[in-house]
Residue, then its C-alpha position, 0 to 999 in steps of 0.5 A: m162235406n167230405q171229399d167223396q161227397l164233394t167229388a160226387v157233387v162236382e161230377k154231377a155238376r159236370s154231367d148236368g152241364s151246370d152253369t152255377l155251383d154253390l159250395s159255400r159254407e161246406d167246411l171244405e179244406s181243399l178242392p179236387p182237380e176235377i173242379g177244372g172239368l166244369i167248363d160250363l160254369v159261369e158262377l162258382d161260390l166257394s165262400g165260407n170254407r177253410l181253403t188254404e189254396l186253389p188248385p191250378e185246375i181252377g184256371d180251366l174254368a175259362g167261362l167263369t164270370r164270377l168267382n167268390v172265395r171270400n172267408n177262407q184261409l188262402t195265402a196265395l192265388p195260383p198264377e192260373i187265375g189269369n186264365l179266367v179272362n171272362l171274370r167280371g167279379l172276383f171276391l177274395q176278401v177275408n183271407q190271408l193273401t199277402e200279394l196278388p199274382a202278376q197274372i191278374s193283369r189278364l183279367t181285363r174284363l174284371n168290373r169288381l175286385n174285392s180283396s179287403n181284409n187280407n195281408l196285402t203289402r203291395l199291389p202288382p203294377e200290372i193291376g193297371n191293366l184292369t181298365n174295366l174295373a169300376w169297383l176296387f175294394l182293398a180295405d184293411n190290408e197292409l198296403a204302404e204305397l200304391s203303384p203309379r199305375i193305379g192311375d191307369l184304372t180310369g174306369l173306377t167309380e168307387c175305390y176303398l183303401q181305408g185301413n192300410r198304411l199309406k203314407a202318400l198317394p201317387s200324383e197319378i191318383g188325379n187321373l181317376t176322373g170318373l171316381k165318385e167315392l174315394h175311401l182313405d180312412r185310417n191310413e198314415l197320410g201326411e198330405v194329399p197331392p194337389e192332383i186330387g183336385n182333378l177328381a171333378n166327379l167325386s161325391v164322397l171323400y173319406l180321409r178320417g184318421n190320417n196325419l194330415t196337417k193341411l189340405p191343398p188349395e186344389i181341394g176346391g176343384l172337387t165341385s161335385l163333392t157332397w160328403l167330406y170326412l176329415g175327422g181325426n187328423q191334425l189340421t190347424e187350418l182349412p184353405p179358403e178354397i173350401g168355400s168352393l165346395t158349394g154342393l157339400s151336404g156333410l162336412y166332418l172336421e171332428g178331432n183336429q186342431l183348428t183354431a179358426l174357420p175361414t170366412q168362406i165356410v159360410d158359402l157352403a149354403n147346402l150344408v146339412w151336417l157340420y161336425m167340428e167337435g174336439n177342436q180349438l175354436t174360440e169363435l165362428p166366422d161372421g155370417i154363419n147364419r147363412l148356412t140356413r139348411l143346417i140341421q145338425l151342428n156339433l161344436r162340442s169340446n172347443n174353446l168357445t167363450r160366447l155364442s154369437p146370436e148369428i148361430c140362432g139364425l140357423t132355424a132349421l137346426v134339430f141338433l145342437d151340441l155346445a157341450g164342453n166349451k167355456l160359455t158363461s151365457l146364452p143369447a136371448e135369440i136361443g129361443d129362435l131355434t124352435a126346431l131343436n129336438e136335442l140341445h147339449l149345454n153341459d160342461n160349460r160355465l153358464t150361470s144363468l139361462p135366458i127366459e127365451i129358452g122356454d120357447l124351445v117347446d119341441l125339445i126332447d133332450l136338454f143337457i145342462s149338467n155341470n154348469r154354474l146355474i143358481r136358478v132356471p127360468e120358470t118358462m122352462g115349464k112350457m117345454t112339455s115335449l121334454e123326455r130328458l132334462y139333465l140339470s145335475d151338478n149345478f148350484l140350484t137350491s130350488l126350482p120354479s113351480e112351473m116345472d112341477d109337471l116335468i119333475s113329476r114325470g121323472i124326467v129331470t136329473l138333479s143330483g149334485n145340486p144343493l136342493n138335494d142336500 
């Protein structure tokens, strides 16, 4: 749309008294000052253009409740943005903003602010005036710190701060007691303040990809938490208070340096997903079989030398990954895991399999490559649901005839065994 066409559209909207105007994806590079004459506008969509600035006259649109300028090339906002005192939604994501003007503090009715995917290095302290904010999206910026006034945003229910450069959180974060989701993935956090334990309504906490070496015991105060993401940190231990998070459905601890788990982990009776791959665990705590709702358990790439029969009491398991450990055998009780669809045993030191493995008749994928198997039990012929069976890189010289049907179906991978020589 060229400037003449744009001016005509703006004039028609003015004369019609339009309350909405969609100028998205029109390849606009600038807006005419006449835009300020659209005093009846309630919603203005300017997304997906090439705007590098907004004219000061944007501030004349005092009736606006929603302004969308995402996916442009804005480097700054005019101070007149503060005149839009009726705004409920302001969408600034995917621009080139380095800061937000202090005048944003006047937008006291703002409910949703999205300034993700910009170049923000700081937030103005005045942001604390936006006490009606419920959703704050600031992901993928360059924020190195948060103003303590973040704690004034007591109406927040969702806060997205992932992909920044935060090294610490102000203690005032604990004032946000209405928060339900807090996203802090991909920052540089070395610790979490104890005040985080005040967020009793928090249900989702993302802390993946930081520099955490420990968690404060106050984490046990997050009694509403259902999802906790801690992968990709440097945790060497978990506080015993983790056992207080009895509402957890998902606990993600992958890629840390845990050598053991606190015994209180078995109190998380509502866990459904437990991911601990890429740690240094040598064993699991006694009573692990109490996690009876687990359907996915990932223990890949640890230092397990034996599998406790207690794990085989987790009869709801559908997915079990034990690859990349140091297991030399499996307990006979493995056959009790009859709900399993997928079992990873590759890259261990298994020299044999118990005959009870044949009881896993609902298995679809079975990975046992790169072990030390000389033979496999004939009971594997009962595993008729298999669609993929990986037995490559073992020491197999023959297979039992009971497996002929599996082999004829072309689902068995046997490369790297003597029987193929």
